[in-house]
N, C-alpha and C positions, 0 to 999 in steps of 0.2 A: 654549821658544819664545824667539826672539831678535828684537829689532827695533832698527834703527839709523836715527837721524835726526840732523839738524844743529841744534845749539843754539849761537847766538853764534859761528858759524864753526867749531865743534869737533864731532868725531864722538862720539856717545854710544852705548854698547851696553848694553842692559838685558836681564837674564835674569829671566823671571817663572816661578816654580815654581807649579804648580797647588795646592799644599798649604801652602807656607810663603812668607813674605816675608822677604827678607834684604837688609839695607842694607850694601853693601860700601864701605868707606872706603879711599881710596888710600894713606893713611899707615900703616895697620895691617896686620900679617901675620895670616893667610896670603893676604889679599886685596890683594896689591900690584898696582898697575896695570902693564899691559904697556908696554913701551917705545914711546914715540911715541903713546900713547893717553891722552887727557885725560878723566878721569872727572868728570862734572858732573851734578848733580841739579837739576832745574828749581826755581827759587825763585819766590815770589809776584811776579807781574808779568812773568815770562818767558813766552815762547811755549811752549805745550804743558803749562803748569802745571795748567790746568783738566782736561786729559785724564788726568792721573795719578789712579789710584784712591785714594779716601780710606779712612780706617780704618773708617768707618761702612759703606762699600760692601764692605769686605773681609769683614765678618761674614756678609752675605748671600751673598757669593761662595762662602764655605765651605759654607754650608747648601745651596746649589744644586749643589755638586760631588758627584756620586755616588760618586766614588772615595774621597773623604774620609769619606763616610757609611759606606761598606762597610768601610773600615779601622777606624773606631771601633766598628762593630758586631762585627767579628771578635775584638776584644779582650775582649768581655764574656764572662764565664764563669758558667754557671748554678750559683750557689752553693746554691740551694735546690731541693728536689725538687718542691714544689708552688708554683705561682704566679709563678716568675721569668720563665718564657717569656711568660706572659700580660701581665706588667707591661711587658716589652720590646715586645710587640706593641702595647700601648696607647700607649706613648710614641713608637714609630716610625710607627704608622699614624695618628697624630692629625693631622687636617687643619689646615693653616696658612693663615690668610687673607693675601691679598696686601697688604692695608692694615693689617697687625697693629700697626705702629707708630702709625699714625694712630688706630686704635681704642683702643689703650692710652692714648695721650695724651688722647684725648677722654674716656675713662673717668676719668682723673685729674682733668681739668678739671671734669668733672661732679661728682665727689666733692668737689672744692674749692668748687665753686659752691654745692652744696647744704649745705655747712657740716658734713658728716659726716667726721670724721677716721678714721684707721685704728683708733684705740682704741674709738670708738663702734661701728664696724662689727664689730670683734672681740667687743665686749660683746653686741651683738644676736645674733651667731652663737653666742656662748657660752650665752646664755639659751635659744636653740632647742636647742642640743646637750644642755644640762642637762635640759630638758624631755623630750627623746627618751630620755636616759639614765634618767630616772625611770620612764618607761613600760617600758623594757627591764628594769629591776630589779624592777618590780612584776610583770612577766610571769615573771621568773625565780623570784621567791618564790612566785607562784601555781603554777608548775610543780613546785616542791619540795613544796608542800602536796598537789598531785595525785599526786605520786610516793608520799608517805606514805599517802594513801588507797588507792593501788594495792596497796601491800604488805599492808595490812589486808584489803582485799577479796579478794586472792589467797589469803590464809590462811583466811578464812572460807569461800570456795568450796571449798577443799581439805578442810577439817575438817567442815563441815556438809552439803555437797552432794556430796562425793567427786568433785570435778572436778579432774583433774590439771593441774599448771601448764603443761605443754606443750600440752595440749588447749586451755586458755584462751588461750595464745599463738596457736594456729592459728585459733581463732574470732575473736580480736582482729584478726589479719591479714586474714581474709576480710571482716570488716565494714568495715575501713579501706580496702578496695579502692574504696569509694565516693568516695574523694578524687580519683579520676580525673576527676571533673567539674570540679575547680578548674583544672587546666592546660588542659583542653579549652575551658572558658568564657573563659579569657584568651587563647586562640589559641596556646598554647605546645605544644611537643612533650612528651608525658608521659614520654618516655625521655631528655629532656635536649636541649640545643642541640648543634649540630654541633661536634665537637672536645672535648666534655666528657662524652660518653656513657659512655666506659670508666671515667673517674674517678667519675662518678655511680654506675655499677654497682658499683664497688669500695666506695664509701661504703655503698650499700644492703646489700651482702653482709656488710660488717664490722658494721653495726648489727644485722642480723638474727642473725648468728653470736653477737654479744654477748648478745642476748636469749635465744637458744637455750641458751647455756652458763649464763646466770644462772638461767633457769627450770629447767634440768636439775639444777643444784646443789641446788635445794630438795628434791629427792628423797633427798638424802644428808645435808644439814646443815639446821639450823633456818633459817627465813626471815630472822630478825634477823641471824644470823651471816653468811649468804650475801649479804644486801644490804649489810651494812657492809663486808665484804671487797671486794665489787664496787665500791662507791663509793670506798673508799680507794685501790684499784689504779687506778681511772679517773682520779682527781685527780692522783696522783703521776705516772702515765705520760703523761697529756696534757700536763703541764708539760714533761716531757723530750722528748716527740715534737714538740711545737710548736717547741721550740728547735732540734731537729735537722732537722726537715723544712721549717719555715716561717721559722726564724730570728727567732721572736717570744720576747722575754724578758719575765720578770716583774720588776716593781719590787721594791725591798727591802721596803717595807711590805707589799705583796701577798704576797711570798714568806714573810715571817714569819707573816702571818695564816693563810695556807694551811697552813703547817707546824704551827701551833697546832691547827687543825682536824683535821689528820691525827693528831696526838697524841691528841686527844679520841676519834677513831674507834678508835685502838689501845686506849684504855682500855675502850671498849665491848666489844671483842673478848676481853678478858681472861677466862679461864675462872673459873667460880664454884667454890665448895667442893664442891658436889655433882658437878660435871663432873670435878673433879680426882680425886675418890675413886671414880669410876665404873670399870666394868670395860673401858672402851675401851682402856686401856693394856695390858691382858692379853689381850683377845680380838683376834686378828689381823684377823678379818672386819670387826668394828666399826671398828677403827683404819684399815684401808685404805679402807673406805667413806667415813669422814670425811675422809681425806686426798684422796680423789678429788673429794669435794664442794668442799673448799677450793681445790683446783687448778682446778676448773671456774669457781669464782667469780673467782679471779685472772685466768684466761684471758678471762672475760667483761669484766673491766676493761681488759685489753689491747685487745680488739676494739673496745670502746666508745671508748677513747682514740683509736684509729686513725680511727674514724668521725667523732668530733668534729673532729679535725684535718683530715680529708678535706673535711668540709663547710665548715670555716673557709677552706680554700683556694678553694672555689667561690664563697663569699660571695654577691654579688648576681646571679650568672649563673644560678643555679638557685633557683626559688621554693620556698617552704616546702611548698606543695601538691604540687609535683613530687617533692620529697624524701620526703614522707609516702607518696605512691603507690609510690615506689621501694622504701621499706622494707616496704610492705605486700605487694607481689607477690614480693619476695625472701623475706619471711617465710612466705608461702604455700608456697614450695618447700622451705625449710629446716626449718620446724616439723614437718611430717609425717615428714620423713626422720629427725629427732631422735626423734620419737615412736616410730617403728618400731625405731630403733636401740636405744633404752632399754627397749623393750617395755612402754611405759606403756599402761594400759587406756584404751579409748574409753568415755566415759560422758557422754551428752548430758544437758543439764538438762531435767527433766521437769515442773517446777513453775514457777509464775509468779514466786515470789521468786528462784528460781535464775536465770531469764532476766533479771530485773531486776538481779540482782547482776552478771551478765555484761555487760549493757549499761552499767551504772555503771562497770565496770572498763574498758570500751572508751572511754567518755567521759573518764575520768581519764587514760588513756594518750594520747589525742589532745591533751588540754589540756597535758599535760606535754611532749609532743613539740613542739608549736607554740611554747611558751614558750622551750624550750631552743634550737631551731633559729633562732628570730628573734634571740635574744641572741648567737648565734655570729657574726652579721654585724657585731657591734660590739665584742664582748668577747673576751678571751683564753679558749681552751678550758679551761684550768685554773681560771679564775675561774668559768666556767659550771658546771663539775663541782663545784667547792668549794661553790658556793651550793646545789647539790642535796643536799649533805650534811645539809641541814636536814630531809630526809625521815626521817632516823633518829629524831630527837626527836619529830617529828609522829607517826610510826608507833608509837612507845612510848606517847605520850599517848593515842592512839586505842585501842591495845591495852589499856591500863589502864582505859579507860572501858568496854570490852567485857568483859574478864576482869580484875578487880581483883587483881593480883599485885604484891607489893612488889618493886621493882627493887633490885639490889645497889648498893653504894657506888661501885664503879668505873663502872657504867652511868650513875649519876646525875652523877658528876663529868665523865665523857666527854661526855654529852649537853649539859651546861652549857657545856663548852668549845666544842663545835660551835656552839651557839646564839650564844655570845659572839663567836666568830671570824666567823661569817656576818654578825652585826649590825655588827661593827666594819668589815667589808669594805664593806657597804652604806653605812655612815656616811662612810667615807673617800671614796667615789665621789660621794655626793649632797650631803652637808652643805657649806655654804660654809666655806672655809678661813680660818683666822686668820692664816696665814703670808703673806708677801709674794710668794713665788715659786711658789705652788702653782697658783693659778688660770690663769696663762699656760701652765703645763705641762699642765693638764687641757684647755685649749682646743687646745693643739697636738696632744694625743693624739686629741681628737675630730676634728680636721682630718685626721689620718692615717687614722683609721678610717672617715671619711666616704667614700661611693662617689664623690663629686664631688671630684676632686683636680686 
């Protein structure tokens, strides 16, 4: 666009590009003036000086230019598999107030007038964030205790009442269908909001497949070995998948703590002297049954890691009640299929203690699920899974209370390492720091994890 007007008796030609502003000086190449044309920019006091756009107006001019917005949006590349498109939508579709500058200036004046500086505001926000973090970690530790009770109840149901693990999973999924009342009461779609139903379905299938593989492995390996392998694989793979799919990294201290916990789980898995001298190495049937059970446990860890990362990508868009209903109805489909595939017998509980055991198992599973899924909205999936490693020492203590058997030395050392790693992880997140630069970092991480950004 070109415009020509007379200033002080000379002709001026101004070229305005819709995306850039260029000042062309007559004395520098390559913008040398044409012969007979005098280049002059209006100065303060000259006619037309007030009509020239200022630098403040230029920012709003760029925001209102749709071509500029389209050009910047086309340069963005989806680096992550989950969540990148949603973040772009949130930033581009965010409404902008016409008087945003006046509102921000008024907010600054109000903050100055009330006497609250940025430090005090961050301090109050940090206190609220620490309080929420404490509730989150309390829920996580409660979920770990519920998982430990779940292991012991599953073993008791299998040994004393001859109830198969997959049958217990099917009954558990059927009872948990009552969680449909939660999204209906809140006026939410039980199958997820528009645009997130396929992702929610994949999350439910991954979670149910993980449970089916984990419960199926109990028919081939012991419950302690299967659960330990499942938790070890889940923690390690969730850290890798969160980095690959969500670009969420772990801090150095968190990584070292999680690695120590994984080493403790590895010590728990070391074979005892009786297992080393058994006929499993010579009998091919026993060997391949054990190998199949270990493979199912590792596969369960992979599916669970995918489920944790998938729900982490959904965050605040899908409620915990909706997630529980999704896991329940997908479990009602996959658990009978696994039951028929492995030809596990159907045995309904016939006594009141058996039904009480089943209902206690369902209650523990619901409590563990709620604690884990709520924590995923604020914490890294690997941290959530690492905190659930506490279920191994809890299950060992409960099992010793029911059947007093002396554990081996590697089991004791491994369980102590797990307890210390989880305790140190909780202490790092909740206890006030002595260092100078840690509290601002924690507040910054809480701001990043907050749904209000």
